[in-house]
Backbone bond lengths (Angstrom), bond angles and torsions (degrees), N, CA, C in turn:
res aa  C-N    CA-C-N  psi(-1)  N-CA   C-N-CA  omega(-1)  CA-C   N-CA-C  phi
1 M - - - 1.445 - - 1.528 109.20 -
2 G 1.311 117.71 125.12 1.462 122.03 -178.35 1.514 112.46 -93.80
3 A 1.306 114.47 173.45 1.466 120.33 177.43 1.528 109.52 -69.72
4 R 1.306 115.38 149.24 1.464 120.59 178.19 1.522 109.64 -71.08
5 K 1.306 116.11 129.74 1.462 120.90 -178.84 1.527 109.96 -84.68
6 L 1.339 115.52 132.53 1.460 120.58 177.72 1.521 110.03 -76.43
7 P 1.326 117.52 150.53 1.464 119.44 176.33 1.526 110.47 -61.13
8 A 1.305 115.87 151.21 1.462 120.40 -177.53 1.521 111.32 -108.03
9 T 1.324 115.11 153.28 1.458 121.78 174.10 1.526 107.77 -79.04
10 P 1.323 118.99 169.36 1.470 120.20 179.87 1.536 113.69 -55.86
11 D 1.337 117.38 -27.37 1.466 118.86 179.33 1.529 112.30 -90.73
12 G 1.349 117.62 9.03 1.452 121.52 173.01 1.517 116.76 92.68
13 R 1.333 118.43 -1.61 1.467 120.36 179.62 1.524 110.10 -78.51
14 S 1.336 116.25 147.34 1.466 120.36 176.35 1.515 109.53 -68.77
15 Q 1.316 115.37 149.78 1.457 120.12 -177.37 1.525 109.14 -136.25
16 M 1.351 116.46 124.96 1.454 120.49 175.84 1.524 108.33 -69.95
17 P 1.327 117.56 134.73 1.465 119.07 177.92 1.525 111.74 -56.99
18 A 1.319 116.52 142.40 1.466 121.60 -177.85 1.518 111.37 -56.86
19 R 1.303 118.05 -36.79 1.470 121.43 180.00 1.530 110.54 -61.04
20 S 1.331 117.60 -40.26 1.466 121.04 179.12 1.515 111.02 -64.86
21 R 1.340 117.36 -43.07 1.467 120.32 178.08 1.520 109.87 -61.00
22 H 1.333 115.90 -43.92 1.464 121.03 -178.89 1.524 110.00 -60.90
23 C 1.329 118.10 -44.19 1.465 121.64 -178.33 1.522 111.38 -66.04
24 L 1.314 118.28 -39.87 1.465 120.88 179.93 1.518 111.42 -65.76
25 I 1.314 117.27 -44.47 1.460 120.34 -177.86 1.520 110.60 -72.15
26 G 1.326 117.52 -35.01 1.452 120.84 -179.38 1.521 114.46 -80.13
27 H 1.325 118.07 -7.86 1.461 121.86 -179.67 1.526 109.53 -67.68
28 P 1.341 118.20 140.72 1.471 120.15 -175.72 1.527 114.83 -65.76
29 N 1.322 118.28 -24.27 1.467 120.56 -178.48 1.523 111.16 -106.81
30 A 1.314 116.11 139.09 1.462 120.67 175.56 1.526 108.83 -70.88
31 T 1.322 116.60 145.52 1.460 120.54 178.58 1.524 109.98 -75.88
32 P 1.336 117.26 158.59 1.468 119.52 176.62 1.531 111.95 -58.84
33 G 1.334 116.68 -34.08 1.465 120.12 178.36 1.516 112.26 -65.40
34 F 1.332 116.40 -41.58 1.461 121.01 177.31 1.526 109.77 -60.03
35 I 1.316 116.11 -49.27 1.468 120.75 -178.48 1.526 110.88 -61.65
36 A 1.332 117.11 -42.82 1.466 120.34 179.64 1.526 111.26 -62.29
37 L 1.322 117.54 -42.53 1.465 120.54 179.41 1.525 111.36 -65.90
38 V 1.331 117.02 -43.92 1.465 120.31 180.00 1.527 110.25 -64.14
39 E 1.333 116.81 -47.08 1.466 120.13 -179.84 1.523 111.77 -65.38
40 G 1.327 116.72 -26.81 1.458 121.41 178.68 1.524 113.41 -86.53
41 G 1.335 116.85 5.35 1.460 120.35 179.31 1.516 113.94 74.94
42 M 1.333 117.19 22.73 1.464 121.01 -177.63 1.527 111.72 -122.91
43 A 1.324 116.74 41.13 1.468 121.09 -177.86 1.522 112.45 -58.42
44 E 1.328 117.44 -27.17 1.465 119.95 -178.28 1.529 112.76 -66.04
45 F 1.333 117.64 -9.80 1.459 121.23 178.16 1.530 112.41 -97.42
46 T 1.326 117.76 5.11 1.465 120.66 177.87 1.526 110.17 -85.34
47 G 1.308 115.68 153.92 1.461 120.22 175.44 1.513 111.74 -61.09
48 E 1.331 115.95 -37.20 1.460 120.41 179.87 1.522 111.19 -61.06
49 Y 1.311 116.86 -40.28 1.462 120.82 -179.31 1.532 110.26 -66.71
50 V 1.322 116.17 -42.28 1.470 120.46 179.01 1.528 110.02 -61.93
51 V 1.328 116.77 -42.45 1.466 120.51 178.11 1.519 110.17 -62.07
52 A 1.335 117.00 -45.00 1.470 120.87 -179.84 1.528 111.51 -66.75
53 E 1.320 116.91 -30.06 1.463 121.35 -179.09 1.536 112.21 -76.23
54 F 1.323 116.85 -29.66 1.466 122.03 -178.39 1.532 110.10 -126.02
55 P 1.331 118.10 61.70 1.469 121.06 -173.27 1.528 114.58 -62.84
56 N 1.317 117.58 -25.06 1.469 119.87 -179.13 1.525 112.70 -71.89
57 R 1.321 118.04 -8.64 1.464 121.58 -179.41 1.531 112.88 -99.13
58 F 1.337 116.80 -0.03 1.458 120.82 -176.04 1.522 110.88 -131.79
59 Q 1.315 116.06 160.94 1.457 121.28 177.89 1.529 109.30 -67.55
60 P 1.336 117.53 145.95 1.466 121.22 -177.33 1.526 114.59 -54.86
61 D 1.335 118.00 -37.21 1.466 119.25 180.00 1.523 111.72 -68.56
62 V 1.326 117.12 -32.46 1.462 121.21 177.54 1.528 109.49 -69.34
63 V 1.329 116.70 -42.51 1.471 121.49 178.39 1.524 110.13 -61.92
64 A 1.321 117.01 -44.95 1.468 120.84 -179.90 1.524 111.10 -61.89
65 A 1.333 117.33 -42.81 1.467 120.94 179.37 1.528 111.17 -65.44
66 A 1.326 117.05 -40.78 1.466 120.91 179.44 1.523 110.86 -64.71
67 R 1.324 116.61 -45.97 1.466 120.82 179.64 1.531 110.82 -62.95
68 K 1.324 116.47 -40.44 1.465 120.78 179.96 1.528 110.68 -62.44
69 R 1.344 116.69 -45.39 1.469 119.72 -179.59 1.528 110.51 -63.45
70 L 1.316 117.21 -42.55 1.464 119.95 178.91 1.526 110.49 -61.60
71 E 1.327 116.89 -45.40 1.468 120.86 179.54 1.521 111.36 -62.46
72 Q 1.332 117.34 -40.68 1.463 121.68 -179.79 1.526 112.07 -62.20
73 H 1.322 116.45 -26.77 1.462 120.70 -178.80 1.527 112.41 -102.96
74 G 1.328 116.25 14.17 1.457 120.80 174.16 1.514 115.74 73.01
75 V 1.323 116.97 23.36 1.463 121.12 -179.57 1.524 108.86 -88.46
76 K 1.324 116.22 131.51 1.464 121.10 175.12 1.525 107.82 -69.25
77 L 1.331 115.80 126.21 1.462 120.44 -175.69 1.527 111.92 -73.21
78 P 1.356 116.11 144.01 1.465 119.40 175.74 1.523 110.20 -68.94
79 L 1.302 116.20 166.64 1.463 121.38 -177.02 1.521 113.52 -82.57
80 G 1.332 119.16 10.07 1.463 123.37 -176.85 1.464 117.35 -59.57
């Protein structure tokens, strides 16, 4: 039995289902990866930062949760 293949974008890249992104950002606790990126000065590589940078591509509740998590961890918000 192999690993489940993620759906691909038209250019062939794997894509995490939107529901999974929503659940991760809406979860009350930050993931270890998020914390490691923020502590390493690379917050712009977090999913939350991408959501905050492109708010018109996500549901308002997801954007609010992403912005809140970034603010809670002292990250300067993007101008999105």
